C-alpha positions in Angstrom: 11.6 127.1 -88.9 8.5 127.0 -91.2 7.6 127.0 -94.5 5.2 127.1 -97.1 2.9 128.8 -95.1 2.8 126.2 -92.4 2.8 127.2 -88.3 3.6 125.2 -85.5 3.1 121.5 -86.1 1.4 120.4 -88.8 -1.3 123.4 -89.2 -1.9 125.2 -92.4 -2.2 128.7 -92.3 -4.6 131.2 -94.8 -3.0 134.7 -95.8 -4.3 136.5 -92.9 -2.0 133.8 -90.8 -5.2 132.3 -89.0 -5.1 129.0 -88.7 -7.5 126.7 -91.3 -9.5 125.5 -87.9 -10.6 128.9 -86.8 -11.4 130.1 -90.4 -14.2 127.0 -90.3 -14.9 128.3 -87.2 -15.1 131.8 -88.7 -16.9 131.0 -91.5 -19.6 128.7 -90.0 -20.8 130.9 -87.3 -21.2 133.8 -90.4 -23.7 131.6 -91.7 -25.4 130.4 -88.7 -25.7 134.6 -87.9 -26.5 135.4 -91.6 -29.3 132.4 -91.1 -30.4 134.1 -87.6 -30.9 137.2 -88.9 -32.6 136.5 -92.3 -35.0 134.0 -89.7 -35.6 137.3 -87.3 -36.3 139.5 -90.1 -38.8 137.3 -91.7 -40.5 136.7 -87.8 -40.2 141.0 -87.3 -42.1 141.6 -90.3 -45.8 142.4 -90.0 -47.0 141.7 -93.4 -45.7 138.0 -93.3 -48.5 135.7 -92.6 -48.4 132.9 -89.0 -46.8 129.7 -89.9 -48.9 126.8 -91.2 -48.2 124.5 -87.8 -49.4 127.4 -85.9 -52.6 127.8 -87.7 -52.8 124.0 -88.1 -52.0 122.7 -84.6 -54.7 120.5 -83.3 -57.5 121.4 -80.7 -56.8 120.3 -77.1 -57.6 117.1 -76.1 -61.0 117.3 -73.4 -60.3 116.8 -70.0 -62.3 114.1 -69.9 -61.1 112.2 -73.0 -57.7 112.6 -71.2 -59.2 111.0 -68.1 -60.9 107.7 -70.1 -57.2 107.4 -71.6 -55.6 107.0 -68.3 -58.2 105.1 -66.1 -58.3 102.9 -69.2 -54.5 102.6 -69.2 -54.5 101.8 -65.1 -57.6 99.2 -65.8 -56.1 96.9 -67.6 -52.6 97.3 -66.0 -54.6 96.9 -62.3 -56.5 93.8 -63.8 -53.8 92.1 -65.5 -51.5 92.6 -62.8 -53.6 92.6 -59.6 -52.5 95.2 -57.8 -52.3 98.9 -57.5 -49.7 101.7 -57.0 -50.7 105.0 -55.6 -52.3 107.2 -57.2 -50.1 110.4 -57.6 -47.5 107.4 -59.2 -50.3 106.4 -62.0 -50.4 110.7 -62.6 -54.3 110.0 -61.5 -56.0 112.6 -59.4 -57.9 111.3 -56.4 -60.8 111.8 -57.9 -59.6 110.0 -61.6 -58.1 107.4 -58.9 -62.0 106.8 -57.5 -63.3 106.0 -61.2 -59.9 103.3 -61.5 -61.0 101.5 -58.2 -65.0 101.1 -59.4 -64.3 100.2 -63.0 -61.7 97.4 -61.8 -63.8 96.0 -59.5 -66.3 96.0 -62.3 -64.5 94.6 -64.6 -62.9 91.6 -62.7 -66.6 90.5 -62.0 -67.0 90.8 -65.8 -63.7 89.2 -66.8 -64.9 86.3 -64.5 -68.4 85.9 -65.8 -68.0 86.7 -69.4 -64.1 86.8 -70.4 -61.3 89.4 -71.3 -62.9 90.6 -74.2 -66.4 91.5 -71.7 -64.4 92.8 -69.6 -61.7 95.4 -71.8 -65.4 96.8 -73.3 -66.8 97.6 -70.0 -63.4 99.1 -69.0 -63.8 101.5 -71.8 -67.6 102.3 -71.0 -67.0 102.3 -67.5 -63.9 105.2 -67.6 -65.6 107.2 -70.3 -69.6 107.7 -68.4 -67.0 108.0 -64.7 -64.8 110.1 -65.9 -67.4 112.6 -68.4 -69.7 112.7 -65.2 -67.2 114.0 -62.8 -65.8 116.7 -65.1 -69.6 117.4 -65.7 -69.8 118.4 -62.0 -66.9 119.8 -62.1 -63.5 117.8 -62.0 -60.0 118.1 -60.1 -60.8 121.8 -59.1 -63.8 120.8 -57.1 -62.6 119.7 -53.9 -59.6 119.8 -51.9 -56.8 117.8 -53.6 -59.1 116.1 -56.1 
């Protein structure tokens, strides 16, 4: 037997006989649907301006700058640990790996003679120079697996 509009053990029912949980789910679904429909209407409107985030998006980073960042990062890691990893595990192309090896060889000599700060400056300078030259001559698309 039920009393006071209650259904089975502890489930309150509204006037239409739905449980409170079902009514809540229906209400949330209605709010979400209304939000989606209003969003779609806004996006579909041909007279609405493009969103500010699209208009103000930054320009892509040039490939030689990305190359420089990668080579500088891994040169510091290799100089500190003394060991190289596989170029693919480092996220480098073969050409970037060649630049890295050259930079690290020079940085080791610089570190020995002039210290860590001089070696770090050399790493930044030589990575930038090597990557700029490499991309000027075609970059990774210039040869097989480079």
